[in-house]
N, CA, C, O and the ligand as a Tripos MOL2 file, in Angstrom:
@<TRIPOS>MOLECULE
protein
  265   263    67     0     0
PROTEIN
NO_CHARGES

@<TRIPOS>ATOM
      1 N           4.8060   -3.5190   30.0180 N.3       1 MET1
      2 CA          4.8560   -3.3470   28.5550 C.3       1 MET1
      3 C           3.7590   -2.3820   28.1010 C.2       1 MET1
      4 O           2.6450   -2.3990   28.6240 O.2       1 MET1
      5 N           4.0840   -1.5720   27.1530 N.am      2 TYR2
      6 CA          3.0770   -0.6730   26.6160 C.3       2 TYR2
      7 C           3.1600   -0.6570   25.1000 C.2       2 TYR2
      8 O           4.1990   -0.9620   24.5160 O.2       2 TYR2
      9 N           2.0570   -0.3010   24.4780 N.am      3 LYS3
     10 CA          2.0240   -0.2140   23.0230 C.3       3 LYS3
     11 C           2.5320    1.1420   22.5890 C.2       3 LYS3
     12 O           2.1380    2.1740   23.1330 O.2       3 LYS3
     13 N           3.4160    1.1270   21.5970 N.am      4 ARG4
     14 CA          3.9090    2.4020   21.0940 C.3       4 ARG4
     15 C           2.7740    3.1860   20.4470 C.2       4 ARG4
     16 O           1.9460    2.6250   19.7290 O.2       4 ARG4
     17 N           2.7450    4.4760   20.7080 N.am      5 ALA5
     18 CA          1.6700    5.3120   20.1750 C.3       5 ALA5
     19 C           1.7350    5.4200   18.6580 C.2       5 ALA5
     20 O           0.7440    5.7400   18.0020 O.2       5 ALA5
     21 N           2.9080    5.1510   18.1140 N.am      6 THR6
     22 CA          3.0700    5.2780   16.6630 C.3       6 THR6
     23 C           2.5890    4.0340   15.9200 C.2       6 THR6
     24 O           2.5100    4.0260   14.6910 O.2       6 THR6
     25 N           2.2740    2.9960   16.6670 N.am      7 GLU7
     26 CA          1.8480    1.7620   16.0210 C.3       7 GLU7
     27 C           0.4880    1.9590   15.3470 C.2       7 GLU7
     28 O          -0.4430    2.5030   15.9410 O.2       7 GLU7
     29 N           0.3950    1.5090   14.1090 N.am      8 VAL8
     30 CA         -0.8560    1.6670   13.3720 C.3       8 VAL8
     31 C          -1.5670    0.3240   13.3120 C.2       8 VAL8
     32 O          -1.0220   -0.6690   12.8320 O.2       8 VAL8
     33 N          -2.7850    0.3200   13.8080 N.am      9 GLU9
     34 CA         -3.5990   -0.8880   13.7660 C.3       9 GLU9
     35 C          -4.4180   -0.8920   12.4820 C.2       9 GLU9
     36 O          -4.7760    0.1640   11.9600 O.2       9 GLU9
     37 N          -4.7090   -2.0780   11.9810 N.am     10 SER10
     38 CA         -5.6050   -2.1270   10.8360 C.3      10 SER10
     39 C          -6.9840   -2.5580   11.3180 C.2      10 SER10
     40 O          -7.1370   -3.4990   12.0970 O.2      10 SER10
     41 N          -7.9700   -1.8390   10.8260 N.am     11 CYS11
     42 CA         -9.3430   -1.9930   11.2800 C.3      11 CYS11
     43 C          -9.8750   -3.3890   10.9560 C.2      11 CYS11
     44 O          -9.6920   -3.8810    9.8430 O.2      11 CYS11
     45 N         -10.5290   -4.0220   11.9220 N.am     12 GLY12
     46 CA        -11.0520   -5.3660   11.7320 C.3      12 GLY12
     47 C         -12.2580   -5.4130   10.8170 C.2      12 GLY12
     48 O         -12.6550   -6.4930   10.3790 O.2      12 GLY12
     49 N         -12.8460   -4.2690   10.5210 N.am     13 ILE13
     50 CA        -14.0430   -4.2430    9.6780 C.3      13 ILE13
     51 C         -13.7080   -3.8280    8.2520 C.2      13 ILE13
     52 O         -14.0740   -4.5250    7.3060 O.2      13 ILE13
     53 N         -13.0210   -2.7110    8.0850 N.am     14 CYS14
     54 CA        -12.7420   -2.2320    6.7280 C.3      14 CYS14
     55 C         -11.3000   -2.5160    6.3020 C.2      14 CYS14
     56 O         -10.9290   -2.2640    5.1550 O.2      14 CYS14
     57 N         -10.4880   -3.0410    7.2260 N.am     15 ASN15
     58 CA         -9.0870   -3.3820    6.9500 C.3      15 ASN15
     59 C          -8.2030   -2.1880    6.6160 C.2      15 ASN15
     60 O          -7.0620   -2.3570    6.1850 O.2      15 ASN15
     61 N          -8.7240   -0.9880    6.8140 N.am     16 GLN16
     62 CA         -7.9140    0.2020    6.6070 C.3      16 GLN16
     63 C          -7.0490    0.4170    7.8410 C.2      16 GLN16
     64 O          -7.5010    0.2430    8.9720 O.2      16 GLN16
     65 N          -5.8030    0.7960    7.6040 N.am     17 GLU17
     66 CA         -4.9460    1.0970    8.7390 C.3      17 GLU17
     67 C          -5.2920    2.4780    9.2730 C.2      17 GLU17
     68 O          -5.3740    3.4510    8.5230 O.2      17 GLU17
     69 N          -5.4900    2.5420   10.5690 N.am     18 SER18
     70 CA         -5.8940    3.7950   11.1690 C.3      18 SER18
     71 C          -5.2520    3.9560   12.5340 C.2      18 SER18
     72 O          -5.2350    3.0270   13.3400 O.2      18 SER18
     73 N          -4.7220    5.1490   12.7840 N.am     19 GLU19
     74 CA         -4.1330    5.4220   14.0970 C.3      19 GLU19
     75 C          -5.2180    5.7120   15.1150 C.2      19 GLU19
     76 O          -5.0380    5.4990   16.3140 O.2      19 GLU19
     77 N          -6.3620    6.2080   14.6160 N.am     20 LYS20
     78 CA         -7.4290    6.5900   15.5210 C.3      20 LYS20
     79 C          -8.5340    5.5570   15.4750 C.2      20 LYS20
     80 O          -9.0370    5.1960   14.4110 O.2      20 LYS20
     81 N          -8.8940    5.0970   16.6440 N.am     21 GLY21
     82 CA         -9.9410    4.0990   16.7360 C.3      21 GLY21
     83 C          -9.9620    3.5460   18.1340 C.2      21 GLY21
     84 O          -9.4190    4.1560   19.0550 O.2      21 GLY21
     85 N         -10.5810    2.3970   18.3060 N.am     22 PHE22
     86 CA        -10.6600    1.8090   19.6490 C.3      22 PHE22
     87 C         -10.8210    0.3100   19.5070 C.2      22 PHE22
     88 O         -11.1310   -0.1920   18.4270 O.2      22 PHE22
     89 N         -10.6080   -0.3990   20.5980 N.am     23 TYR23
     90 CA        -10.8090   -1.8340   20.6020 C.3      23 TYR23
     91 C         -12.2380   -2.1440   21.0150 C.2      23 TYR23
     92 O         -12.6820   -1.7770   22.1030 O.2      23 TYR23
     93 N         -12.9470   -2.8250   20.1280 N.am     24 LEU24
     94 CA        -14.2530   -3.3560   20.4870 C.3      24 LEU24
     95 C         -14.0340   -4.8420   20.7340 C.2      24 LEU24
     96 O         -13.7490   -5.6020   19.8080 O.2      24 LEU24
     97 N         -14.1700   -5.2490   22.0000 N.am     25 LEU25
     98 CA        -13.7360   -6.5870   22.4030 C.3      25 LEU25
     99 C         -12.2820   -6.7250   21.9920 C.2      25 LEU25
    100 O         -11.4420   -5.9960   22.5180 O.2      25 LEU25
    101 N         -11.9430   -7.6260   21.0780 N.am     26 SER26
    102 CA        -10.5250   -7.7810   20.7260 C.3      26 SER26
    103 C         -10.2190   -7.1800   19.3650 C.2      26 SER26
    104 O          -9.0920   -7.2960   18.8820 O.2      26 SER26
    105 N         -11.1950   -6.5420   18.7380 N.am     27 MET27
    106 CA        -11.0000   -6.0610   17.3740 C.3      27 MET27
    107 C         -10.8090   -4.5550   17.3360 C.2      27 MET27
    108 O         -11.5420   -3.7950   17.9690 O.2      27 MET27
    109 N          -9.8020   -4.1470   16.5740 N.am     28 TRP28
    110 CA         -9.5570   -2.7310   16.3920 C.3      28 TRP28
    111 C         -10.5630   -2.1570   15.4060 C.2      28 TRP28
    112 O         -10.7120   -2.6710   14.2980 O.2      28 TRP28
    113 N         -11.2480   -1.1040   15.8020 N.am     29 ILE29
    114 CA        -12.2510   -0.4620   14.9540 C.3      29 ILE29
    115 C         -11.8120    0.9730   14.7120 C.2      29 ILE29
    116 O         -11.5810    1.7270   15.6580 O.2      29 ILE29
    117 N         -11.6950    1.3520   13.4340 N.am     30 CYS30
    118 CA        -11.2830    2.7210   13.1420 C.3      30 CYS30
    119 C         -12.4420    3.6810   13.4110 C.2      30 CYS30
    120 O         -13.5890    3.2620   13.5600 O.2      30 CYS30
    121 N         -12.1240    4.9670   13.4690 N.am     31 LEU31
    122 CA        -13.1290    5.9570   13.8440 C.3      31 LEU31
    123 C         -14.2870    6.0250   12.8570 C.2      31 LEU31
    124 O         -15.4370    6.2080   13.2570 O.2      31 LEU31
    125 N         -13.9860    5.8770   11.5610 N.am     32 SER32
    126 CA        -15.0670    5.9950   10.5790 C.3      32 SER32
    127 C         -16.0380    4.8250   10.7110 C.2      32 SER32
    128 O         -17.2480    5.0060   10.5780 O.2      32 SER32
    129 N         -15.5170    3.6250   10.9710 N.am     33 CYS33
    130 CA        -16.4020    2.4750   11.1790 C.3      33 CYS33
    131 C         -17.1920    2.6280   12.4750 C.2      33 CYS33
    132 O         -18.3680    2.2710   12.5440 O.2      33 CYS33
    133 N         -16.5340    3.1600   13.4940 N.am     34 GLU34
    134 CA        -17.2180    3.3610   14.7610 C.3      34 GLU34
    135 C         -18.4000    4.2970   14.5770 C.2      34 GLU34
    136 O         -19.4880    4.0710   15.1070 O.2      34 GLU34
    137 N         -18.1530    5.3700   13.7990 N.am     35 ARG35
    138 CA        -19.2090    6.3510   13.5720 C.3      35 ARG35
    139 C         -20.3820    5.7000   12.8230 C.2      35 ARG35
    140 O         -21.5480    5.9510   13.1260 O.2      35 ARG35
    141 N         -20.0350    4.8490   11.8280 N.am     36 LYS36
    142 CA        -21.0850    4.1770   11.0580 C.3      36 LYS36
    143 C         -21.9040    3.2610   11.9590 C.2      36 LYS36
    144 O         -23.1310    3.2200   11.8690 O.2      36 LYS36
    145 N         -21.2070    2.5220   12.8350 N.am     37 MET37
    146 CA        -21.9160    1.5890   13.7070 C.3      37 MET37
    147 C         -22.8690    2.3160   14.6290 C.2      37 MET37
    148 O         -23.9810    1.8540   14.8830 O.2      37 MET37
    149 N         -22.4240    3.4640   15.1320 N.am     38 VAL38
    150 CA        -23.2530    4.2250   16.0620 C.3      38 VAL38
    151 C         -24.5230    4.7150   15.3720 C.2      38 VAL38
    152 O         -25.5970    4.7550   15.9720 O.2      38 VAL38
    153 N         -24.3770    5.0910   14.0870 N.am     39 GLU39
    154 CA        -25.5190    5.6510   13.3670 C.3      39 GLU39
    155 C         -26.4990    4.5770   12.8950 C.2      39 GLU39
    156 O         -27.6660    4.8620   12.6250 O.2      39 GLU39
    157 N         -26.0110    3.3390   12.8000 N.am     40 LEU40
    158 CA        -26.8590    2.2800   12.2590 C.3      40 LEU40
    159 C         -27.9610    1.8900   13.2280 C.2      40 LEU40
    160 O         -27.7610    1.8570   14.4420 O.2      40 LEU40
    161 N         -29.1460    1.5910   12.6610 N.am     41 GLU41
    162 CA        -30.2070    0.9970   13.4520 C.3      41 GLU41
    163 C         -29.9570   -0.5040   13.5260 C.2      41 GLU41
    164 O         -29.3620   -1.0890   12.6210 O.2      41 GLU41
    165 N         -30.4160   -1.1200   14.6140 N.am     42 VAL42
    166 CA        -30.2130   -2.5610   14.7720 C.3      42 VAL42
    167 C         -30.8970   -3.3220   13.6350 C.2      42 VAL42
    168 O         -30.4270   -4.3830   13.2230 O.2      42 VAL42
    169 N         -32.0140   -2.7730   13.1270 N.am     43 GLU43
    170 CA        -32.7520   -3.4420   12.0530 C.3      43 GLU43
    171 C         -32.0410   -3.3210   10.7100 C.2      43 GLU43
    172 O         -32.3700   -4.0310    9.7590 O.2      43 GLU43
    173 N         -31.0610   -2.4150   10.6360 N.am     44 ASP44
    174 CA        -30.3590   -2.1990    9.3720 C.3      44 ASP44
    175 C         -29.5270   -3.4260    9.0180 C.2      44 ASP44
    176 O         -28.7810   -3.9250    9.8610 O.2      44 ASP44
    177 N         -29.6410   -3.9200    7.7820 N.am     45 PRO45
    178 CA        -28.8590   -5.1000    7.3800 C.3      45 PRO45
    179 C         -27.3480   -4.8750    7.5190 C.2      45 PRO45
    180 O         -26.5910   -5.8150    7.7620 O.2      45 PRO45
    181 N         -26.9300   -3.6330    7.3630 N.am     46 THR46
    182 CA        -25.5050   -3.3340    7.4980 C.3      46 THR46
    183 C         -25.0210   -3.5940    8.9140 C.2      46 THR46
    184 O         -23.8730   -3.9820    9.1300 O.2      46 THR46
    185 N         -25.9120   -3.3730    9.8770 N.am     47 TYR47
    186 CA        -25.5700   -3.6140   11.2760 C.3      47 TYR47
    187 C         -25.2570   -5.0910   11.4810 C.2      47 TYR47
    188 O         -24.2830   -5.4480   12.1440 O.2      47 TYR47
    189 N         -26.0970   -5.9400   10.9010 N.am     48 ALA48
    190 CA        -25.8660   -7.3850   10.9980 C.3      48 ALA48
    191 C         -24.5280   -7.7560   10.3680 C.2      48 ALA48
    192 O         -23.8320   -8.6520   10.8460 O.2      48 ALA48
    193 N         -24.1780   -7.0580    9.2930 N.am     49 TRP49
    194 CA        -22.9020   -7.3210    8.6230 C.3      49 TRP49
    195 C         -21.7320   -6.9790    9.5440 C.2      49 TRP49
    196 O         -20.7400   -7.7060    9.5940 O.2      49 TRP49
    197 N         -21.8540   -5.8870   10.2580 N.am     50 TYR50
    198 CA        -20.8110   -5.5170   11.2130 C.3      50 TYR50
    199 C         -20.6740   -6.5920   12.2910 C.2      50 TYR50
    200 O         -19.5660   -6.9820   12.6590 O.2      50 TYR50
    201 N         -21.8100   -7.0600   12.7860 N.am     51 ILE51
    202 CA        -21.7750   -8.0870   13.8260 C.3      51 ILE51
    203 C         -21.1120   -9.3470   13.2910 C.2      51 ILE51
    204 O         -20.3460  -10.0050   13.9940 O.2      51 ILE51
    205 N         -21.4160   -9.6780   12.0310 N.am     52 GLU52
    206 CA        -20.7800  -10.8430   11.4230 C.3      52 GLU52
    207 C         -19.2700  -10.6770   11.3880 C.2      52 GLU52
    208 O         -18.5250  -11.6190   11.6570 O.2      52 GLU52
    209 N         -18.8250   -9.4690   11.0540 N.am     53 ARG53
    210 CA        -17.3900   -9.1990   11.0410 C.3      53 ARG53
    211 C         -16.7880   -9.4150   12.4260 C.2      53 ARG53
    212 O         -15.7060   -9.9850   12.5660 O.2      53 ARG53
    213 N         -17.5010   -8.9540   13.4360 N.am     54 LEU54
    214 CA        -17.0100   -9.1050   14.8040 C.3      54 LEU54
    215 C         -16.9430  -10.5690   15.1980 C.2      54 LEU54
    216 O         -16.0290  -10.9810   15.9130 O.2      54 LEU54
    217 N         -17.9070  -11.3580   14.7340 N.am     55 ARG55
    218 CA        -17.9200  -12.7810   15.0360 C.3      55 ARG55
    219 C         -16.7840  -13.5130   14.3380 C.2      55 ARG55
    220 O         -16.4360  -14.6330   14.7120 O.2      55 ARG55
    221 N         -16.2120  -12.8790   13.3290 N.am     56 GLY56
    222 CA        -15.0980  -13.4820   12.6060 C.3      56 GLY56
    223 C         -13.8810  -13.6860   13.4840 C.2      56 GLY56
    224 O         -13.0410  -14.5430   13.2090 O.2      56 GLY56
    225 N         -13.7900  -12.9020   14.5330 N.am     57 SER57
    226 CA        -12.7010  -13.0740   15.4770 C.3      57 SER57
    227 C         -13.0610  -14.1680   16.4740 C.2      57 SER57
    228 O         -14.1520  -14.1650   17.0440 O.2      57 SER57
    229 N         -12.1280  -15.1140   16.6830 N.am     58 LYS58
    230 CA        -12.4260  -16.2410   17.5620 C.3      58 LYS58
    231 C         -12.7860  -15.7830   18.9630 C.2      58 LYS58
    232 O         -13.7420  -16.2820   19.5580 O.2      58 LYS58
    233 N         -12.0330  -14.8440   19.4870 N.am     59 ILE59
    234 CA        -12.2940  -14.3720   20.8460 C.3      59 ILE59
    235 C         -13.6420  -13.6760   20.8880 C.2      59 ILE59
    236 O         -14.4240  -13.8830   21.8160 O.2      59 ILE59
    237 N         -13.9150  -12.8500   19.8830 N.am     60 ASN60
    238 CA        -15.1680  -12.1160   19.8620 C.3      60 ASN60
    239 C         -16.3590  -13.0540   19.7640 C.2      60 ASN60
    240 O         -17.3620  -12.8610   20.4500 O.2      60 ASN60
    241 N         -16.2530  -14.0700   18.9130 N.am     61 SER61
    242 CA        -17.4000  -14.9620   18.7410 C.3      61 SER61
    243 C         -17.7210  -15.6720   20.0400 C.2      61 SER61
    244 O         -18.8850  -15.9390   20.3390 O.2      61 SER61
    245 N         -16.6840  -15.9780   20.8140 N.am     62 ARG62
    246 CA        -16.9320  -16.6080   22.1020 C.3      62 ARG62
    247 C         -17.6890  -15.6460   23.0280 C.2      62 ARG62
    248 O         -18.5960  -16.0420   23.7600 O.2      62 ARG62
    249 N         -17.2840  -14.3660   22.9680 N.am     63 MET63
    250 CA        -17.8920  -13.3960   23.8660 C.3      63 MET63
    251 C         -19.3100  -13.0290   23.4480 C.2      63 MET63
    252 O         -20.1290  -12.6380   24.2790 O.2      63 MET63
    253 N         -19.5970  -13.1590   22.1390 N.am     64 LEU64
    254 CA        -20.9190  -12.7720   21.6350 C.3      64 LEU64
    255 C         -21.8810  -13.9420   21.5750 C.2      64 LEU64
    256 O         -23.0600  -13.7590   21.2710 O.2      64 LEU64
    257 N         -21.3940  -15.1470   21.8620 N.am     65 SER65
    258 CA        -22.1900  -16.3330   21.5790 C.3      65 SER65
    259 C         -23.3260  -16.5550   22.5730 C.2      65 SER65
    260 O         -24.2670  -17.2900   22.2720 O.2      65 SER65
    261 N         -23.2600  -15.9430   23.7380 N.am     66 HIS66
    262 CA        -24.3140  -16.1910   24.7050 C.3      66 HIS66
    263 C         -25.4400  -15.1790   24.6330 C.2      66 HIS66
    264 O         -26.4010  -15.2690   25.3970 O.2      66 HIS66
    265 ZN        -12.7240    0.6720    9.6740 Zn       67 ZN67
@<TRIPOS>BOND
     1     1     2 1
     2     2     3 1
     3     3     4 2
     4     3     5 am
     5     5     6 1
     6     6     7 1
     7     7     8 2
     8     7     9 am
     9     9    10 1
    10    10    11 1
    11    11    12 2
    12    11    13 am
    13    13    14 1
    14    14    15 1
    15    15    16 2
    16    15    17 am
    17    17    18 1
    18    18    19 1
    19    19    20 2
    20    19    21 am
    21    21    22 1
    22    22    23 1
    23    23    24 2
    24    23    25 am
    25    25    26 1
    26    26    27 1
    27    27    28 2
    28    27    29 am
    29    29    30 1
    30    30    31 1
    31    31    32 2
    32    31    33 am
    33    33    34 1
    34    34    35 1
    35    35    36 2
    36    35    37 am
    37    37    38 1
    38    38    39 1
    39    39    40 2
    40    39    41 am
    41    41    42 1
    42    42    43 1
    43    43    44 2
    44    43    45 am
    45    45    46 1
    46    46    47 1
    47    47    48 2
    48    47    49 am
    49    49    50 1
    50    50    51 1
    51    51    52 2
    52    51    53 am
    53    53    54 1
    54    54    55 1
    55    55    56 2
    56    55    57 am
    57    57    58 1
    58    58    59 1
    59    59    60 2
    60    59    61 am
    61    61    62 1
    62    62    63 1
    63    63    64 2
    64    63    65 am
    65    65    66 1
    66    66    67 1
    67    67    68 2
    68    67    69 am
    69    69    70 1
    70    70    71 1
    71    71    72 2
    72    71    73 am
    73    73    74 1
    74    74    75 1
    75    75    76 2
    76    75    77 am
    77    77    78 1
    78    78    79 1
    79    79    80 2
    80    79    81 am
    81    81    82 1
    82    82    83 1
    83    83    84 2
    84    83    85 am
    85    85    86 1
    86    86    87 1
    87    87    88 2
    88    87    89 am
    89    89    90 1
    90    90    91 1
    91    91    92 2
    92    91    93 am
    93    93    94 1
    94    94    95 1
    95    95    96 2
    96    95    97 am
    97    97    98 1
    98    98    99 1
    99    99   100 2
   100    99   101 am
   101   101   102 1
   102   102   103 1
   103   103   104 2
   104   103   105 am
   105   105   106 1
   106   106   107 1
   107   107   108 2
   108   107   109 am
   109   109   110 1
   110   110   111 1
   111   111   112 2
   112   111   113 am
   113   113   114 1
   114   114   115 1
   115   115   116 2
   116   115   117 am
   117   117   118 1
   118   118   119 1
   119   119   120 2
   120   119   121 am
   121   121   122 1
   122   122   123 1
   123   123   124 2
   124   123   125 am
   125   125   126 1
   126   126   127 1
   127   127   128 2
   128   127   129 am
   129   129   130 1
   130   130   131 1
   131   131   132 2
   132   131   133 am
   133   133   134 1
   134   134   135 1
   135   135   136 2
   136   135   137 am
   137   137   138 1
   138   138   139 1
   139   139   140 2
   140   139   141 am
   141   141   142 1
   142   142   143 1
   143   143   144 2
   144   143   145 am
   145   145   146 1
   146   146   147 1
   147   147   148 2
   148   147   149 am
   149   149   150 1
   150   150   151 1
   151   151   152 2
   152   151   153 am
   153   153   154 1
   154   154   155 1
   155   155   156 2
   156   155   157 am
   157   157   158 1
   158   158   159 1
   159   159   160 2
   160   159   161 am
   161   161   162 1
   162   162   163 1
   163   163   164 2
   164   163   165 am
   165   165   166 1
   166   166   167 1
   167   167   168 2
   168   167   169 am
   169   169   170 1
   170   170   171 1
   171   171   172 2
   172   171   173 am
   173   173   174 1
   174   174   175 1
   175   175   176 2
   176   175   177 am
   177   177   178 1
   178   178   179 1
   179   179   180 2
   180   179   181 am
   181   181   182 1
   182   182   183 1
   183   183   184 2
   184   183   185 am
   185   185   186 1
   186   186   187 1
   187   187   188 2
   188   187   189 am
   189   189   190 1
   190   190   191 1
   191   191   192 2
   192   191   193 am
   193   193   194 1
   194   194   195 1
   195   195   196 2
   196   195   197 am
   197   197   198 1
   198   198   199 1
   199   199   200 2
   200   199   201 am
   201   201   202 1
   202   202   203 1
   203   203   204 2
   204   203   205 am
   205   205   206 1
   206   206   207 1
   207   207   208 2
   208   207   209 am
   209   209   210 1
   210   210   211 1
   211   211   212 2
   212   211   213 am
   213   213   214 1
   214   214   215 1
   215   215   216 2
   216   215   217 am
   217   217   218 1
   218   218   219 1
   219   219   220 2
   220   219   221 am
   221   221   222 1
   222   222   223 1
   223   223   224 2
   224   223   225 am
   225   225   226 1
   226   226   227 1
   227   227   228 2
   228   227   229 am
   229   229   230 1
   230   230   231 1
   231   231   232 2
   232   231   233 am
   233   233   234 1
   234   234   235 1
   235   235   236 2
   236   235   237 am
   237   237   238 1
   238   238   239 1
   239   239   240 2
   240   239   241 am
   241   241   242 1
   242   242   243 1
   243   243   244 2
   244   243   245 am
   245   245   246 1
   246   246   247 1
   247   247   248 2
   248   247   249 am
   249   249   250 1
   250   250   251 1
   251   251   252 2
   252   251   253 am
   253   253   254 1
   254   254   255 1
   255   255   256 2
   256   255   257 am
   257   257   258 1
   258   258   259 1
   259   259   260 2
   260   259   261 am
   261   261   262 1
   262   262   263 1
   263   263   264 2
@<TRIPOS>SUBSTRUCTURE
     1 MET1         2 RESIDUE 1 A MET
     2 TYR2         6 RESIDUE 1 A TYR
     3 LYS3        10 RESIDUE 1 A LYS
     4 ARG4        14 RESIDUE 1 A ARG
     5 ALA5        18 RESIDUE 1 A ALA
     6 THR6        22 RESIDUE 1 A THR
     7 GLU7        26 RESIDUE 1 A GLU
     8 VAL8        30 RESIDUE 1 A VAL
     9 GLU9        34 RESIDUE 1 A GLU
    10 SER10       38 RESIDUE 1 A SER
    11 CYS11       42 RESIDUE 1 A CYS
    12 GLY12       46 RESIDUE 1 A GLY
    13 ILE13       50 RESIDUE 1 A ILE
    14 CYS14       54 RESIDUE 1 A CYS
    15 ASN15       58 RESIDUE 1 A ASN
    16 GLN16       62 RESIDUE 1 A GLN
    17 GLU17       66 RESIDUE 1 A GLU
    18 SER18       70 RESIDUE 1 A SER
    19 GLU19       74 RESIDUE 1 A GLU
    20 LYS20       78 RESIDUE 1 A LYS
    21 GLY21       82 RESIDUE 1 A GLY
    22 PHE22       86 RESIDUE 1 A PHE
    23 TYR23       90 RESIDUE 1 A TYR
    24 LEU24       94 RESIDUE 1 A LEU
    25 LEU25       98 RESIDUE 1 A LEU
    26 SER26      102 RESIDUE 1 A SER
    27 MET27      106 RESIDUE 1 A MET
    28 TRP28      110 RESIDUE 1 A TRP
    29 ILE29      114 RESIDUE 1 A ILE
    30 CYS30      118 RESIDUE 1 A CYS
    31 LEU31      122 RESIDUE 1 A LEU
    32 SER32      126 RESIDUE 1 A SER
    33 CYS33      130 RESIDUE 1 A CYS
    34 GLU34      134 RESIDUE 1 A GLU
    35 ARG35      138 RESIDUE 1 A ARG
    36 LYS36      142 RESIDUE 1 A LYS
    37 MET37      146 RESIDUE 1 A MET
    38 VAL38      150 RESIDUE 1 A VAL
    39 GLU39      154 RESIDUE 1 A GLU
    40 LEU40      158 RESIDUE 1 A LEU
    41 GLU41      162 RESIDUE 1 A GLU
    42 VAL42      166 RESIDUE 1 A VAL
    43 GLU43      170 RESIDUE 1 A GLU
    44 ASP44      174 RESIDUE 1 A ASP
    45 PRO45      178 RESIDUE 1 A PRO
    46 THR46      182 RESIDUE 1 A THR
    47 TYR47      186 RESIDUE 1 A TYR
    48 ALA48      190 RESIDUE 1 A ALA
    49 TRP49      194 RESIDUE 1 A TRP
    50 TYR50      198 RESIDUE 1 A TYR
    51 ILE51      202 RESIDUE 1 A ILE
    52 GLU52      206 RESIDUE 1 A GLU
    53 ARG53      210 RESIDUE 1 A ARG
    54 LEU54      214 RESIDUE 1 A LEU
    55 ARG55      218 RESIDUE 1 A ARG
    56 GLY56      222 RESIDUE 1 A GLY
    57 SER57      226 RESIDUE 1 A SER
    58 LYS58      230 RESIDUE 1 A LYS
    59 ILE59      234 RESIDUE 1 A ILE
    60 ASN60      238 RESIDUE 1 A ASN
    61 SER61      242 RESIDUE 1 A SER
    62 ARG62      246 RESIDUE 1 A ARG
    63 MET63      250 RESIDUE 1 A MET
    64 LEU64      254 RESIDUE 1 A LEU
    65 SER65      258 RESIDUE 1 A SER
    66 HIS66      262 RESIDUE 1 A HIS
    67 ZN67       265 GROUP 0 **** ****
């Protein structure tokens, strides 16, 4: 089985539908969010917000919990 290339995923962080992006753990991240995450410092409060979003996914929270 393969995913159709035309399928549009909606971003787990901003909820915008985007064809371009990647899976971070089990969450689809659009390119603009990916770029923001890369630029953020770990000390930045926005970074913590992104991590919180990632923890919102059950699978992700399990993977991030240790
Ligand atoms: Zn996004």
